[in-house]
C-alpha positions in Angstrom: 338.2 252.7 17.4 335.0 251.1 16.7 332.8 249.9 19.5 330.5 247.3 18.0 328.2 245.7 20.6 324.7 244.7 19.7 322.2 246.3 21.9 318.9 244.7 23.4 316.7 245.4 20.0 319.4 243.8 17.9 319.7 240.9 20.3 316.0 240.6 19.4 316.3 240.5 15.8 319.2 237.9 15.9 317.1 235.8 18.3 313.9 236.0 16.1 316.0 234.9 12.8 317.7 232.4 14.5 314.7 230.8 15.6 312.7 231.2 12.4 316.2 229.7 10.6 316.0 226.5 13.0 312.2 225.9 12.8 311.1 226.9 9.1 314.4 227.1 6.6 316.3 224.6 8.0 314.4 221.7 8.1 313.1 221.7 4.4 316.4 223.1 2.7 318.2 220.1 1.7 314.9 218.5 0.3 314.5 221.6 -1.6 318.0 221.5 -2.9 317.7 218.3 -4.4 314.5 219.0 -6.6 315.3 218.9 -10.1 313.0 221.3 -11.6 314.0 224.9 -10.2 310.1 226.2 -9.7 309.3 223.2 -7.3 312.4 224.4 -5.0 310.8 227.7 -4.5 310.0 228.0 -0.4 306.6 229.7 -1.2 305.1 229.0 2.5 308.2 229.8 4.2 309.1 233.0 2.3 305.1 234.0 3.2 306.0 233.3 7.0 309.3 235.5 6.8 307.5 238.5 5.5 304.6 238.3 7.9 307.4 238.3 10.4 308.7 241.5 9.0 311.9 240.0 7.2 311.3 242.0 4.0 310.6 245.3 5.6 312.4 245.4 8.9 314.5 248.2 7.7 311.4 250.4 6.6 310.5 253.2 9.5 307.4 252.4 11.5 305.5 255.1 9.6 306.3 253.2 6.2 305.3 249.7 7.8 308.8 248.7 8.8 310.2 248.2 12.4 312.5 251.3 11.9 315.8 248.7 11.7 317.7 251.0 9.2 321.1 250.5 10.3 323.6 248.2 8.6 324.7 246.1 11.6 321.1 244.7 12.1 320.8 243.8 8.9 324.3 241.4 8.8 323.0 239.9 12.2 319.8 238.9 10.6 321.6 238.0 7.5 324.1 235.6 9.4 320.8 233.9 10.6 318.9 233.5 8.0 321.9 232.3 6.0 322.9 229.6 8.4 319.8 227.8 7.8 319.9 228.3 3.5 321.7 231.4 1.7 319.1 231.6 -1.5 316.3 232.0 1.0 317.8 234.4 3.4 318.7 236.4 -0.3 314.8 237.0 -0.8 314.4 238.8 2.4 317.8 240.6 2.9 318.4 242.0 -0.9 314.7 243.1 -0.9 314.7 244.8 2.5 317.9 246.6 2.0 316.5 248.1 -1.4 313.2 248.9 0.4 315.3 251.0 2.5 317.3 252.6 -0.3 314.1 253.0 -3.1 310.9 253.5 -1.0 312.5 256.1 1.5 315.4 257.7 0.0 314.9 257.4 -4.1 311.7 257.6 -4.7 309.4 260.5 -5.7 306.2 261.0 -3.3 304.1 259.7 -6.1 306.5 256.6 -6.6 306.3 255.6 -3.1 302.6 256.2 -2.5 302.0 253.6 -5.7 304.9 251.1 -5.0 304.7 251.3 -1.1 301.4 249.8 -0.7 301.7 247.1 -2.8 305.0 245.8 -1.2 303.3 246.0 2.2 300.5 244.3 1.3 301.9 241.3 -0.7 303.9 238.7 1.1 305.5 237.2 -2.0 306.6 241.2 -3.4 310.7 240.7 -3.7 312.7 243.2 -5.9 315.4 242.9 -8.2 317.6 245.0 -10.1 318.5 244.7 -13.7 321.9 245.8 -14.8 324.0 243.1 -16.2 324.0 242.3 -19.3 325.4 240.2 -21.9 328.5 241.4 -23.7 328.5 244.8 -22.2 329.7 245.0 -17.9 329.4 248.9 -18.7 331.0 250.3 -15.6 333.4 247.9 -14.7 336.2 249.2 -16.1 338.4 250.8 -12.7 341.8 252.1 -14.0 340.4 254.0 -16.9 337.2 255.5 -17.8 334.5 253.8 -19.8 334.7 255.1 -23.2 331.9 257.3 -24.1 330.7 255.1 -27.3 329.9 252.1 -24.5 326.4 252.1 -23.8 324.2 249.5 -22.6 322.6 247.5 -25.2 319.2 247.2 -23.1 317.5 250.8 -24.7 314.4 252.9 -23.5 313.0 255.5 -26.0 310.6 258.1 -24.9 307.1 258.3 -26.2 305.1 261.4 -27.1 303.1 261.2 -23.5 306.3 260.7 -21.7 305.9 257.0 -20.9 308.6 254.8 -22.1 309.2 251.7 -24.0 312.1 249.4 -23.2 314.0 246.6 -25.4 316.9 244.8 -24.3 318.0 241.5 -22.2 319.7 241.4 -18.6 321.1 238.1 -17.2 322.4 236.8 -13.6 319.8 238.7 -11.8 320.0 237.9 -8.2 316.5 237.1 -7.1 315.2 238.1 -11.1 313.2 235.3 -11.8 310.4 236.2 -8.9 310.8 239.5 -8.1 307.7 242.0 -8.6 309.4 245.2 -9.0 312.6 245.8 -11.1 314.7 248.9 -11.3 316.3 248.4 -14.9 319.5 250.5 -16.2 318.8 251.2 -19.6 319.9 253.6 -22.3 318.3 256.4 -23.3 319.4 259.7 -25.6 320.7 261.2 -22.5 322.5 258.7 -20.9 321.4 255.8 -18.9 318.6 255.6 -16.5 317.3 253.7 -13.8 313.4 252.4 -14.6 310.8 251.0 -12.0 309.5 248.2 -13.9 306.5 245.9 -12.4 307.1 242.0 -13.3 304.1 241.5 -14.8 304.2 243.9 -17.6 303.6 242.7 -21.0 306.6 242.1 -23.0 308.7 240.8 -20.0 309.7 237.4 -20.1 312.4 235.9 -17.6 313.8 232.6 -17.6 316.0 230.9 -14.1 319.6 230.4 -14.7 320.4 226.9 -12.9 323.7 226.7 -10.7 325.8 224.8 -8.9 324.7 226.2 -5.7 322.2 228.2 -3.8 319.6 226.4 -5.8 316.8 227.7 -3.8 317.7 231.2 -4.7 317.3 232.4 -8.3 319.0 233.8 -10.6 317.3 234.9 -14.0 317.8 235.9 -17.7 315.6 238.8 -18.2 314.4 240.1 -21.7 312.3 243.2 -22.7 310.1 243.1 -25.8 308.5 246.5 -26.5 308.0 246.8 -22.3 305.7 249.9 -21.5 306.6 252.2 -18.6 304.8 254.6 -17.5 306.2 258.3 -16.9 307.1 259.3 -14.0 309.0 256.0 -13.2 312.5 256.7 -13.2 314.2 256.4 -9.7 316.0 259.3 -8.2 319.6 258.9 -7.7 321.2 258.2 -4.9 321.6 261.1 -2.2 324.9 262.9 -2.4 327.8 261.0 -1.3 325.9 258.4 0.1 323.3 255.2 -0.7 321.8 253.1 2.2 321.3 250.3 0.4 324.4 248.0 1.8 323.8 245.3 -0.7 327.8 244.4 -0.1 327.8 244.2 3.4 324.9 242.1 3.9 325.8 239.7 1.1 329.0 239.4 3.2 326.4 238.7 5.9 325.0 236.1 4.3 328.2 233.9 3.0 329.1 234.3 6.7 326.1 232.4 7.7 326.9 229.8 5.3 330.1 229.2 6.8 328.9 229.1 10.5 326.6 226.4 9.1 329.3 224.2 7.6 331.8 224.6 10.9 328.6 223.7 13.1 328.0 220.6 11.1 331.6 219.6 11.1 332.0 220.4 14.6 329.1 218.1 15.2 330.6 215.3 12.7 334.0 214.9 14.5 332.2 214.7 17.4 330.1 211.8 16.5 332.9 210.1 14.1 334.9 207.3 15.8 338.7 206.5 14.5 341.3 205.1 16.2 339.1 204.4 19.1 338.2 207.9 19.6 336.6 210.7 18.4 338.1 212.2 15.4 338.3 215.6 17.1 340.6 214.1 19.7 343.0 214.1 16.8 345.5 216.6 16.4 345.2 217.4 12.8 341.6 217.4 12.9 341.7 219.9 15.7 344.1 221.9 13.7 341.7 221.9 10.8 338.8 223.3 13.1 340.6 226.2 14.8 341.9 227.2 11.2 337.9 227.2 10.3 336.7 229.0 13.3 339.6 231.6 13.3 339.1 232.3 10.0 334.9 232.4 10.5 335.3 234.8 13.4 338.0 237.2 11.5 335.4 237.4 9.0 332.7 238.1 11.1 334.7 241.2 12.8 335.6 242.4 9.0 331.7 242.5 8.6 330.7 244.0 11.5 333.4 246.6 11.0 332.3 247.3 7.2 328.2 247.9 8.7 329.7 250.1 11.9 331.7 252.2 9.2 328.8 252.5 6.9 326.2 253.6 9.9 328.6 255.8 10.9 330.4 257.9 8.2 330.7 261.2 10.1 333.7 259.2 12.1 335.5 259.3 9.0 334.7 262.9 8.1 336.0 264.3 11.4 339.1 262.2 11.4 338.1 260.2 14.6 338.6 256.7 12.2 340.7 256.0 9.6 338.9 255.3 6.2 339.2 251.8 4.6 337.5 250.1 2.0 335.9 248.1 4.6 332.7 246.9 3.0 334.6 245.5 -0.3 337.8 243.9 2.1 334.8 242.1 3.8 333.2 241.0 0.8 336.4 239.7 -0.2 337.5 238.0 2.8 334.3 236.4 3.4 334.1 234.8 0.1 337.4 233.5 -0.1 337.3 232.0 4.0 334.0 230.7 3.7 335.0 228.5 0.3 338.2 227.3 2.0 336.2 226.4 5.3 333.3 224.4 3.7 336.2 222.7 1.7 337.9 221.8 4.8 334.9 220.5 6.3 334.4 218.0 3.2 337.8 216.7 3.9 337.0 215.9 7.6 333.7 214.5 6.6 335.7 211.7 4.1 333.9 210.3 1.8 330.6 211.2 3.4 331.9 214.7 2.6 330.9 214.4 -1.3 327.8 212.3 -0.9 324.7 213.8 -2.1 322.2 214.8 0.3 324.7 215.6 3.1 325.0 219.1 4.3 328.5 219.8 4.0 328.2 218.8 0.3 325.4 221.4 -0.2 327.8 224.2 1.5 330.8 223.3 -1.0 328.2 224.0 -3.4 326.7 227.2 -2.4 330.3 228.5 -1.2 331.8 228.4 -4.4 328.7 230.3 -5.9 329.2 232.9 -2.9 333.1 233.3 -3.7 332.3 233.9 -7.7 329.7 236.8 -6.4 332.3 238.2 -4.2 335.0 238.8 -6.8 332.3 240.3 -9.3 331.8 243.2 -7.0 334.2 246.0 -7.5 336.4 245.0 -4.4 339.7 244.7 -5.8 340.3 247.9 -7.3 339.0 249.9 -4.1 341.3 248.0 -1.8 344.1 248.7 -4.1 343.1 252.1 -4.6 343.1 252.8 -0.4 346.5 250.9 0.2 348.3 252.5 -2.9 346.0 255.7 -3.6 345.5 255.1 -7.5 343.5 257.4 -8.9 340.0 257.0 -10.6 337.1 258.7 -11.8 335.1 260.8 -9.2 332.0 259.4 -11.4 330.5 256.6 -9.4 330.1 253.3 -11.1 326.9 252.0 -12.2 326.3 249.1 -10.0 327.2 251.5 -6.7 324.2 253.8 -7.7 322.0 250.6 -7.5 
């Protein structure tokens, strides 16, 4: 049903990302991960080099400064390669890239595009974030019942006489929230929630990085808004009817996949070098069974992710009935999170005592995998899968996190 083969252009993107990851990201990843101060872990030079190669902008059309590679499969291929070197660095590029397509080309007004796009293209460290999650609200995450009408975002936006807005409130757990120079902030207004385009240098905007056990190179942040002024005309338009091209769920799954591939490659290398009982441990039957399980789950995750990407790039196949719809994107996210956590822990077991030693790649991969699995379960995949398989009914109103 699904014909998923990489074309020549996709192979070229894959090779470029692999070479950059191997030569620029991977050699410094372990050293940066070990630094105690968060700001010292930001790979500024690598981020700039990758931006100059187009990893922030390749999804944009050529007339908008990109390479025209807007399809989701290309993004998945690039995400896997970058994440095989370090998932945190991959997040900076890939989430910004997919949002660039969704925001600049599909949802901004021409006036907004004329203002923000030149700034995005000119600045190699211009990254983006979505500020939606906030303490004690979780608006839009109840799948079996309608969100009660009295539940609102605590972050408020009040319109001023001149048409500008003033924002007050707090958000947390925002990925790339610390470095982002453009934030889309969900805030409550008298007319319901709206998405505001907020510049990172706005007066009254304060950010604090949040420490995690893994993905220590990539940032999450608490963001506070104290009388932050937003000019008139800075409300982002809703997604086009029936679709959004952002594709960050399947991109996150691909980042997780890249992490799993790195763990498998490192484990294969170790088991061929480590000798026990007079032979490399890869020749022991139990070790071989572990490796076979790791490789099988990794490839199964890749097939599901690529299928999900194909589904997003070919929605007409489900409309005309030539393909049966399934929530492939949510399935891919869930499966990859579970599979890669298990895979990295299997690798750690094969490393033995060295597997729990600081400074070993597999120890970093295990910590990173725990973060990825936690993220995968924050997305609304569980109900989507149940809905498809069991026919549960839910509100036709899209969840707020799906709109962004």
